[in-house]
C-alpha positions in Angstrom: 17.5 -5.4 -4.8 18.7 -2.4 -2.9 19.2 1.3 -4.0 22.6 2.6 -4.8 23.6 3.4 -1.2 22.2 0.0 0.1 19.9 1.9 2.5 16.5 0.9 1.1 15.0 -2.2 -0.5 13.5 -1.4 -3.9 12.6 -4.8 -5.2 12.1 -8.3 -3.7 11.7 -11.9 -4.8 8.7 -13.9 -3.8 8.8 -17.7 -3.1 8.7 -18.5 -6.8 11.7 -16.3 -7.5 9.7 -13.5 -9.2 11.0 -10.0 -8.8 8.6 -7.2 -8.1 8.8 -3.6 -7.0 8.0 -2.8 -3.3 6.9 0.8 -4.1 3.4 -0.1 -5.6 0.4 -1.6 -3.9 -0.5 -5.4 -3.8 -3.9 -7.0 -3.4 -5.0 -9.6 -0.8 -8.4 -11.0 -1.8 -10.9 -13.2 0.1 -14.3 -14.6 -0.9 -16.1 -15.3 2.2 -19.6 -16.7 3.2 -21.7 -13.7 4.1 -24.5 -16.0 5.6 -22.5 -17.3 8.6 -20.5 -15.7 11.4 -18.5 -18.7 12.5 -16.1 -19.0 9.5 -12.8 -17.1 9.4 -10.9 -17.3 6.1 -7.1 -16.7 6.3 -5.2 -15.0 3.4 -1.5 -15.8 2.6 1.3 -15.1 4.9 2.6 -11.6 4.2 6.0 -12.0 2.5 7.3 -8.6 3.8 6.4 -6.0 6.5 4.0 -3.3 5.2 0.8 -1.3 5.7 -2.7 -1.8 4.7 -3.9 1.1 2.5 -7.5 0.4 1.6 -10.2 -2.2 2.2 -13.3 -2.8 -0.1 -16.1 -5.3 0.0 -18.7 -6.3 -2.5 -21.4 -8.9 -2.9 -20.2 -11.7 -5.2 -23.5 -12.7 -6.6 -24.6 -9.2 -8.0 -27.4 -8.6 -5.4 -28.0 -5.7 -3.2 -28.1 -6.0 0.5 -31.6 -6.0 2.0 -32.9 -4.6 5.1 -30.3 -5.9 7.4 -26.7 -4.7 6.6 -23.8 -7.1 6.2 -20.7 -6.4 8.4 -17.3 -8.1 8.4 -13.9 -7.6 9.7 -10.2 -8.5 9.1 -8.1 -9.9 11.9 -4.3 -9.6 12.0 -2.6 -12.8 13.3 1.1 -12.3 14.2 3.4 -14.9 12.8 4.1 -16.1 16.3 0.5 -17.0 16.7 0.0 -18.8 13.4 -0.3 -22.2 15.1 -2.3 -21.3 18.1 -5.9 -20.2 18.6 -5.1 -16.8 19.9 -3.0 -13.6 19.4 -5.5 -12.1 16.7 -6.1 -8.3 16.7 -9.1 -6.8 14.9 -7.9 -4.0 12.6 -11.1 -2.0 12.8 -13.0 -0.2 15.5 -15.9 0.4 13.2 -16.4 -2.7 11.1 -16.7 -2.6 7.4 -20.4 -2.7 6.4 -22.5 -3.0 3.2 -25.7 -1.2 4.0 -29.2 -1.5 2.8 -29.6 -1.2 -1.1 -25.9 -1.4 -1.8 -23.8 -3.9 -3.4 -20.3 -2.7 -2.3 -18.4 -0.4 0.1 -15.0 1.3 0.2 -13.5 1.8 3.6 -10.2 3.4 3.1 -7.4 2.4 5.5 -8.3 0.5 8.7 -8.9 2.9 11.6 -7.1 0.7 14.4 -4.2 -1.2 12.9 -2.6 -0.7 9.4 0.8 -2.2 9.9 1.8 -5.9 9.7 5.1 -7.7 9.8 6.7 -10.3 7.5 5.1 -13.7 8.2 1.7 -12.2 9.6 -1.6 -13.4 8.2 -4.6 -11.3 7.6 -8.0 -13.1 8.2 -11.4 -12.1 6.9 -14.7 -13.0 8.5 -18.4 -12.1 8.6 -19.5 -10.6 11.9 -23.2 -9.7 11.1 -25.2 -11.6 8.4 -26.9 -9.2 6.0 -30.2 -9.7 4.1 -29.4 -11.4 0.7 -25.7 -11.8 1.6 -24.4 -15.0 0.3 -20.8 -14.5 -0.7 -18.8 -11.4 -0.1 -15.6 -10.4 -1.8 -13.2 -8.5 0.4 -10.0 -6.9 -1.0 -7.2 -5.3 1.0 -4.6 -3.2 -0.8 -1.2 -3.3 0.9 2.1 -1.6 0.4 5.3 -3.3 1.6 7.7 -1.1 3.5 
C-alpha cells in the first residue's frame, strides 16, 4: 500500500497475505546453544530491505554468566549467497557479550553493518563459550525501509 502520491510504501503483505505497517519495528529472534562455537542458526529470509536498530541477548535458563563471558555474533548472508558456504558478513566489530555476573545485555545498533536487502538472512552464532551459558536468546529489532 503506497501513500497518496505513490512515492513511498506504507504497508506490505507478508507471504501469508497479512498486511502490516512498515513504519514500526519487527523482531527477529533466535535461541542458540551458548556452549558450542560450531553452530550457526539462521533466521528467516527478510521480506523487505531494512535496517537493524537494536540487538539484545539473554540467558534462556535464568542463570548468570560466570567467570568467562559469553560472546556471540550475527552474520548477514546476502540472498545471492543463500545456497553457498560463503558471502557472509559479520555485522559487529565488537561482538555482543554477556559479562561475568550478568544475565542479559543490550547492544544498540550493530557498529559495522545495519542495512539488509530483501531476501537476505541474518544468522546468529556463539563465538566464545561463557561459564554457565547453555542457551542464549538473541533478539534483533529491524525496521523495513
